C-alpha positions in Angstrom: 137.6 88.8 -50.3 137.4 87.5 -46.7 137.4 91.1 -45.4 134.6 92.2 -47.7 132.6 89.2 -46.6 133.0 90.0 -42.9 132.1 93.6 -43.5 129.0 92.5 -45.5 127.9 90.2 -42.7 128.5 92.9 -40.1 126.6 95.4 -42.1 123.6 93.1 -42.6 123.6 92.1 -38.9 123.7 95.7 -37.8 120.9 96.5 -40.3 118.7 93.8 -38.9 119.4 95.1 -35.4 118.4 98.6 -36.2 115.4 97.3 -38.0 114.4 95.4 -34.9 114.9 98.4 -32.6 112.7 100.5 -34.9 110.0 97.9 -35.0 110.0 97.4 -31.2 107.5 100.0 -30.2 105.3 99.2 -33.1 101.8 100.7 -32.6 102.7 102.7 -29.5 103.8 106.0 -31.1 100.4 106.5 -32.7 98.4 106.7 -29.5 101.2 108.8 -28.0 101.0 111.2 -31.0 97.3 111.5 -30.5 97.6 112.1 -26.7 100.3 114.7 -26.8 99.0 118.0 -28.1 101.3 120.9 -28.8 102.1 122.7 -25.5 101.5 119.6 -23.3 103.9 119.4 -20.4 105.7 116.1 -20.3 108.4 114.3 -18.4 110.3 111.5 -19.9 112.7 108.7 -18.8 115.7 107.9 -21.0 118.8 105.9 -20.7 120.7 109.1 -21.1 121.2 110.6 -17.6 121.3 114.2 -18.9 117.8 114.2 -20.1 116.4 111.6 -17.7 113.3 112.7 -15.7 113.2 116.2 -17.1 110.1 118.4 -17.7 109.6 119.8 -21.2 107.0 121.2 -23.4 105.8 119.2 -26.5 106.4 121.1 -29.8 105.5 118.2 -32.1 105.0 114.4 -31.9 105.5 112.5 -35.1 105.3 108.7 -35.8 108.9 108.0 -34.8 110.0 110.9 -32.6 109.1 113.5 -30.1 110.1 117.1 -30.5 110.2 119.1 -27.3 111.3 122.4 -25.9 113.4 121.8 -22.8 114.5 124.5 -20.3 118.0 123.8 -19.2 118.2 126.7 -16.9 115.6 129.4 -16.2 115.5 131.5 -19.4 117.8 129.1 -21.3 115.8 126.7 -23.5 116.8 124.3 -26.2 114.9 122.1 -28.7 115.4 118.3 -28.6 114.2 115.7 -31.0 114.0 112.4 -29.3 113.4 109.0 -31.0 110.8 106.8 -29.2 113.4 104.0 -29.2 115.6 106.2 -26.9 112.7 106.8 -24.5 111.7 104.3 -21.8 108.6 106.3 -20.6 106.7 109.5 -21.3 104.2 111.0 -18.8 101.9 113.9 -19.6 100.5 116.4 -17.1 96.7 116.2 -17.1 94.3 118.3 -15.1 92.2 116.6 -12.5 88.4 117.0 -12.8 86.7 118.8 -9.9 85.3 115.5 -8.6 88.7 113.9 -8.5 90.1 117.1 -6.8 87.2 117.0 -4.2 87.8 113.3 -3.4 91.6 114.0 -3.0 90.8 116.9 -0.7 88.3 114.9 1.3 91.0 112.3 1.9 93.5 115.0 2.9 90.9 116.7 5.1 90.1 113.4 6.7 93.7 112.6 7.5 94.3 116.2 8.9 91.1 115.9 11.1 92.3 112.5 12.4 95.7 114.0 13.2 94.1 116.9 14.9 91.8 114.7 16.9 94.8 112.5 18.0 96.7 115.5 19.2 93.6 116.8 21.1 93.1 113.5 22.7 96.7 113.4 23.9 96.4 117.0 25.2 93.1 116.1 27.0 94.7 113.1 28.7 97.6 115.2 29.8 95.3 117.8 31.5 94.5 117.0 35.1 91.5 119.3 35.0 88.4 117.5 33.7 86.7 120.8 32.5 89.7 121.6 30.3 89.7 118.1 28.9 86.0 118.3 28.1 86.5 121.7 26.4 89.3 120.3 24.2 87.2 117.4 23.2 84.3 119.8 22.3 86.5 122.0 20.2 88.1 119.1 18.4 84.6 117.5 17.8 83.4 120.8 16.3 86.5 121.4 14.2 86.6 117.9 12.7 83.8 118.3 10.2 85.0 121.9 9.4 88.5 120.5 8.5 87.0 117.7 6.4 84.6 120.0 4.6 87.3 122.6 4.0 89.6 120.0 2.5 86.8 118.9 0.2 86.0 122.4 -0.9 89.6 123.4 -1.5 90.2 120.2 -3.5 87.2 120.9 -5.7 88.2 124.6 -6.2 91.8 123.8 -7.0 91.8 120.3 -8.5 95.5 120.4 -9.5 97.2 118.1 -12.0 98.2 114.4 -12.2 100.7 112.5 -14.3 99.4 110.0 -16.8 101.6 107.6 -18.6 101.4 108.2 -22.3 104.2 105.9 -23.6 106.1 103.0 -22.0 108.6 100.7 -23.6 
């Protein structure tokens, strides 16, 4: 009788624990399901080190789990079904807009131009000839807006992708 009572208590306690774990991400899977279309590229963080921070492709997102196609090695894929309770975070790859790409390209072009101007200033200081230093300064001054404009145009033409958090526990 005592053994049956202990088993009943343990089973009820473990049932409560499972119920609590399933209720923990309450409300979060629904937005995740809406934000993950079939074919979306995701990366996810898990407590399991074999699947931690891996890229995969969404096959289906349900209310309680995420079904993905995961490429183990090039040409060798497998399908996983992951419960949201086992995931700590899911990021989805989203395309940048042209405006976001242009702003990013502007910043990169500006940083490249500043680095180029710094190198030109060091080279101009190292020259003992004043004419050479003036020529280096003129070339750097003319190249600076070209580099900034080029970075902006490249960023707008090829906006790239960014990672957006879709789920976090």
